[in-house]
C-alpha positions as CSV (number, residue, x, y, z in Angstrom):
1,X,-144.4,-7.8,218.4
2,X,-147.7,-9.1,218.7
3,X,-148.3,-10.5,215.6
4,X,-146.1,-14.3,215.4
5,X,-147.0,-15.0,212.3
6,X,-145.2,-10.9,211.4
7,X,-142.2,-10.9,212.6
8,X,-141.5,-14.2,213.2
9,X,-138.3,-13.9,214.9
10,X,-136.2,-13.5,211.6
11,X,-134.7,-10.7,212.6
12,X,-133.0,-12.3,215.1
13,X,-131.6,-14.2,213.3
14,X,-130.1,-11.6,211.3
15,X,-127.4,-9.0,212.0
16,X,-128.8,-6.2,214.0
17,X,-128.3,-3.5,215.3
18,X,-128.6,-0.7,218.7
19,X,-130.5,2.8,217.7
20,X,-129.0,5.4,219.7
21,X,-129.9,5.3,223.3
22,X,-127.9,5.4,227.1
23,X,-125.4,2.6,228.1
24,X,-126.3,-0.1,229.8
25,X,-126.4,0.4,233.2
26,X,-122.9,-0.8,234.3
27,X,-124.5,-2.6,237.6
28,X,-125.5,-5.3,235.6
29,X,-122.0,-7.0,235.1
30,X,-122.6,-10.7,236.4
31,X,-121.7,-9.3,240.5
32,X,-120.6,-12.8,241.7
33,X,-123.4,-14.6,243.1
34,X,-122.5,-18.0,244.8
35,X,-125.9,-19.6,244.5
36,X,-125.7,-19.0,240.8
37,X,-124.1,-21.4,238.3
38,X,-123.1,-20.0,236.2
39,X,-120.8,-16.3,234.5
40,X,-123.0,-12.8,233.0
41,X,-121.6,-11.0,230.4
42,X,-123.0,-7.3,229.0
43,X,-122.3,-7.6,225.4
44,X,-122.2,-3.8,224.5
45,X,-121.6,-1.4,227.4
46,X,-121.6,1.5,225.5
47,X,-124.2,1.4,222.4
48,X,-123.4,4.6,221.7
49,X,-120.3,4.4,220.3
50,X,-121.4,0.8,218.3
51,X,-122.1,1.5,214.4
52,X,-124.7,-1.8,214.8
53,X,-123.8,-4.9,216.6
54,X,-125.9,-8.4,217.2
55,X,-125.8,-11.4,215.8
56,X,-126.6,-13.8,213.4
57,X,-127.0,-17.8,213.2
58,X,-123.6,-18.0,213.5
59,X,-123.9,-16.3,216.4
60,X,-121.1,-14.5,215.8
61,X,-121.8,-11.6,218.3
62,X,-120.4,-9.0,215.7
63,X,-121.4,-8.9,212.9
64,X,-118.9,-7.7,210.7
65,X,-116.6,-10.5,209.5
66,X,-113.1,-11.6,210.2
67,X,-112.7,-14.4,209.0
68,X,-112.4,-14.6,204.4
69,X,-114.9,-17.6,204.6
70,X,-118.5,-18.5,206.9
71,X,-120.1,-21.8,206.8
72,X,-122.8,-22.1,208.5
73,X,-125.8,-24.2,209.9
74,X,-128.6,-23.9,212.6
75,X,-131.8,-25.4,213.2
76,X,-134.1,-23.2,215.3
77,X,-137.8,-23.0,217.3
78,X,-139.5,-20.1,217.5
79,X,-141.4,-19.5,220.8
80,X,-144.8,-17.0,221.3
81,X,-144.6,-16.8,225.3
82,X,-148.0,-15.9,226.0
83,X,-149.3,-18.0,222.8
84,X,-147.6,-21.2,223.3
85,X,-147.0,-21.4,219.9
86,X,-143.6,-23.0,218.8
87,X,-142.2,-23.2,214.7
88,X,-139.5,-25.2,213.7
89,X,-137.5,-24.0,211.3
90,X,-133.5,-24.6,209.6
91,X,-131.0,-23.3,207.2
92,X,-127.2,-23.3,205.9
93,X,-124.8,-20.4,204.9
94,X,-121.6,-20.4,203.1
95,X,-120.9,-16.4,202.5
96,X,-117.2,-16.7,200.7
97,X,-115.5,-12.4,201.8
98,X,-113.7,-9.8,199.8
99,X,-111.6,-8.6,202.2
100,X,-109.9,-6.1,199.3
101,X,-113.0,-4.8,199.4
102,X,-114.5,-2.9,203.0
103,X,-118.7,-1.7,202.8
104,X,-117.3,1.5,205.3
105,X,-120.2,4.1,207.1
106,X,-119.4,7.7,205.7
107,X,-117.6,8.6,208.9
108,X,-115.2,5.9,207.5
109,X,-116.4,3.1,209.7
110,X,-115.8,-0.1,207.9
111,X,-119.3,-2.8,209.0
112,X,-118.4,-5.7,206.2
113,X,-117.1,-6.7,203.4
114,X,-118.4,-7.0,199.8
115,X,-118.7,-11.1,199.2
116,X,-117.4,-13.6,195.7
117,X,-119.0,-15.7,194.1
118,X,-116.6,-18.3,192.6
119,X,-118.0,-21.5,192.9
120,X,-120.9,-24.4,193.7
121,X,-122.2,-25.0,197.5
122,X,-123.5,-29.0,198.7
123,X,-124.8,-29.5,201.9
124,X,-125.0,-33.9,202.3
125,X,-126.8,-33.7,198.6
126,X,-128.6,-30.5,198.7
127,X,-127.3,-28.0,196.4
128,X,-127.3,-24.4,198.3
129,X,-129.0,-21.6,196.2
130,X,-127.0,-17.8,195.7
131,X,-129.0,-15.4,196.9
132,X,-128.3,-12.1,197.7
133,X,-126.7,-10.4,200.6
134,X,-127.5,-7.9,202.0
135,X,-126.0,-5.7,205.7
136,X,-127.7,-3.2,207.6
137,X,-126.3,-0.6,209.3
138,X,-126.9,2.6,211.4
139,X,-124.8,5.5,208.9
140,X,-125.7,8.3,211.1
141,X,-129.4,9.2,211.8
142,X,-129.5,6.6,209.3
143,X,-130.1,2.6,208.8
144,X,-128.7,1.5,205.5
145,X,-129.3,-1.3,203.9
146,X,-126.6,-2.8,201.3
147,X,-126.4,-5.4,198.9
148,X,-122.8,-6.2,199.3
149,X,-123.1,-9.7,197.0
150,X,-124.4,-13.2,197.2
151,X,-124.2,-15.7,199.3
152,X,-125.8,-19.8,198.8
153,X,-127.9,-20.5,201.1
154,X,-130.1,-24.1,201.2
155,X,-133.7,-23.9,203.4
156,X,-135.1,-26.7,205.3
157,X,-138.3,-27.9,205.7
158,X,-140.8,-25.3,208.2
159,X,-142.9,-27.6,210.7
160,X,-145.4,-26.0,213.9
161,X,-144.1,-27.8,216.8
162,X,-145.1,-31.3,218.1
163,X,-143.9,-31.8,214.0
164,X,-140.4,-30.8,213.2
165,X,-138.1,-30.2,209.9
166,X,-135.7,-31.7,208.1
167,X,-132.6,-29.9,209.7
168,X,-130.5,-33.0,210.3
169,X,-129.9,-32.5,214.1
170,X,-127.3,-34.6,215.9
171,X,-125.6,-35.7,212.5
172,X,-122.5,-35.1,210.4
173,X,-123.0,-32.6,207.6
174,X,-121.0,-33.1,204.8
175,X,-119.7,-29.6,203.1
176,X,-119.1,-29.3,199.6
177,X,-117.1,-26.0,197.7
178,X,-116.0,-27.1,193.4
179,X,-114.7,-24.8,192.8
180,X,-116.3,-24.3,188.8
181,X,-114.6,-27.6,187.9
182,X,-111.4,-27.5,188.9
183,X,-110.2,-29.6,192.9
184,X,-113.1,-29.3,195.4
185,X,-113.5,-28.6,198.9
186,X,-114.4,-31.1,201.4
187,X,-115.2,-31.3,205.4
188,X,-117.6,-32.3,207.8
189,X,-119.3,-30.5,210.2
190,X,-120.8,-32.2,213.2
191,X,-124.5,-30.8,214.0
192,X,-124.9,-30.4,217.8
193,X,-128.3,-32.4,219.6
194,X,-131.8,-29.9,219.1
195,X,-132.3,-27.7,222.2
196,X,-135.2,-27.6,223.7
197,X,-135.9,-25.0,226.6
198,X,-138.2,-24.2,228.7
199,X,-138.9,-20.5,230.3
200,X,-141.3,-20.2,233.4
201,X,-142.2,-16.6,234.4
202,X,-142.8,-15.5,238.1
203,X,-143.5,-11.6,238.9
204,X,-144.2,-8.2,237.5
205,X,-141.5,-5.9,236.3
206,X,-144.6,-2.9,238.6
207,X,-143.4,-5.0,241.7
208,X,-140.4,-5.1,241.0
209,X,-140.3,-8.9,242.1
210,X,-139.6,-10.4,238.3
211,X,-137.8,-14.1,238.0
212,X,-136.7,-15.8,235.3
213,X,-136.6,-19.7,235.6
214,X,-134.6,-21.7,232.1
215,X,-133.9,-25.4,231.2
216,X,-133.4,-27.2,228.0
217,X,-132.9,-30.4,227.1
218,X,-129.4,-32.1,228.2
219,X,-127.1,-33.9,226.9
220,X,-123.3,-35.8,227.8
221,X,-121.6,-33.2,225.9
222,X,-123.1,-29.4,225.7
223,X,-121.7,-25.8,225.1
224,X,-124.4,-24.0,225.9
225,X,-124.7,-19.5,225.9
226,X,-127.9,-17.5,226.3
227,X,-128.2,-14.8,225.1
228,X,-131.3,-12.2,226.9
229,X,-132.2,-9.3,224.2
230,X,-134.3,-6.9,223.8
231,X,-137.1,-5.6,221.6
232,X,-137.3,-2.1,221.2
233,X,-140.5,-0.1,221.6
234,X,-142.4,0.3,218.9
235,X,-140.1,-0.8,216.6
236,X,-138.5,-4.2,214.8
237,X,-134.8,-3.6,216.4
238,X,-133.7,-6.6,219.2
239,X,-130.7,-4.7,221.3
240,X,-128.9,-8.2,222.6
241,X,-128.1,-7.5,226.0
242,X,-126.4,-10.3,227.9
243,X,-124.4,-13.1,227.3
244,X,-124.9,-16.3,231.0
245,X,-122.5,-18.8,230.4
246,X,-120.8,-21.6,232.0
247,X,-123.3,-23.7,233.0
248,X,-122.9,-26.1,235.2
249,X,-126.1,-27.9,234.5
250,X,-129.3,-27.0,232.5
251,X,-131.2,-25.3,234.3
252,X,-130.9,-21.7,235.9
253,X,-132.3,-19.0,238.4
254,X,-131.9,-15.6,236.2
255,X,-132.4,-13.5,239.6
256,X,-134.8,-10.5,240.1
257,X,-131.7,-8.2,240.7
258,X,-130.2,-8.8,237.5
259,X,-133.1,-8.4,235.5
260,X,-134.3,-5.2,237.1
261,X,-131.7,-3.4,235.4
262,X,-132.7,-3.8,231.7
263,X,-134.0,-0.5,231.3
264,X,-138.2,-1.7,230.4
265,X,-139.1,1.4,229.2
266,X,-137.7,1.0,226.4
267,X,-138.6,-2.4,225.3
268,X,-141.7,-3.8,224.1
269,X,-140.8,-7.7,224.8
270,X,-137.6,-9.3,225.5
271,X,-136.1,-12.6,224.4
272,X,-133.7,-15.5,225.6
273,X,-132.2,-16.9,223.2
274,X,-131.1,-20.5,224.7
275,X,-128.2,-22.0,221.8
276,X,-126.3,-25.9,222.1
277,X,-123.3,-25.2,220.0
278,X,-120.0,-26.5,217.8
279,X,-118.0,-24.6,216.7
280,X,-114.1,-25.1,214.9
281,X,-111.8,-22.7,211.8
282,X,-109.8,-24.1,209.6
283,X,-107.1,-22.5,206.8
284,X,-107.3,-23.8,203.7
285,X,-105.5,-22.0,200.2
286,X,-108.1,-21.5,198.3
287,X,-110.7,-20.3,201.0
288,X,-109.2,-18.4,203.0
289,X,-109.3,-19.0,207.5
290,X,-112.9,-20.6,207.8
291,X,-115.2,-20.6,210.3
292,X,-117.5,-23.1,211.0
293,X,-120.7,-22.4,213.3
294,X,-123.3,-24.8,213.9
295,X,-126.2,-24.9,216.1
296,X,-129.4,-26.1,217.8
297,X,-130.9,-22.1,218.3
298,X,-134.5,-21.5,220.6
299,X,-135.9,-18.6,220.9
300,X,-138.4,-17.8,223.7
301,X,-140.7,-14.6,223.3
302,X,-142.2,-12.4,226.4
303,X,-144.3,-9.5,227.1
304,X,-143.0,-7.8,229.7
305,X,-145.7,-8.5,232.7
């Protein structure tokens, strides 16, 4: 994980999965420290029993879709903490599932659904491309990479900080779905303001005094969460460990007693993802129940000191 260009945090925007490992210690659950101004949630306390888990660009913590359609816009900043390098990028996508065609493991566990192509997608006046849609999951001791259909994707330009991409932060985007010439479906998607996070680390894991201070740009109305993930040692898989939420401000201190519970021997690096989001569900006749997510994400990757 030393090479930012090689990994580019792309894997953190895909559905990620657990390798076989011991369950996380129950002490990771929030102990109710009155000095904290946030809640702590263990994302998956028993990873041995899960085929895969994680979150993708929509921020859904399970990659198995529960809606017929998913529309998302994501503005992303990826920062390599030790090198002070940040890359901006963004994209929008729409996926339409055929819930009558589940994708299953060899033991019969549903891990996703095949997708449909029955129209054209635009975000504002920009046409989305139709690209292959794949899912990744563990089937026994084998990692499966399965093509399940297509999805509609629009990529925004990538820039190196301090320049920003042309992602429409703080604006409304018109989503347009054309059913190949019949009456289209239209909806307006509100995009959150761009979020910029700062991380300050003190102490080391060796001395058992590691402490993190995390802050981010504030808006008048914000719905922000932080996800802490670990990059498995010698591999690309990212395990989402903790979700921090219900913030009273825009700055938090992650206590040493919480960080020290993370099994560092399993991970090369940690990722702090700060996410400002808007999410809504709507029901339609042709597209079924639609989950709409727009968000600004700032990922900060650190080598564990």
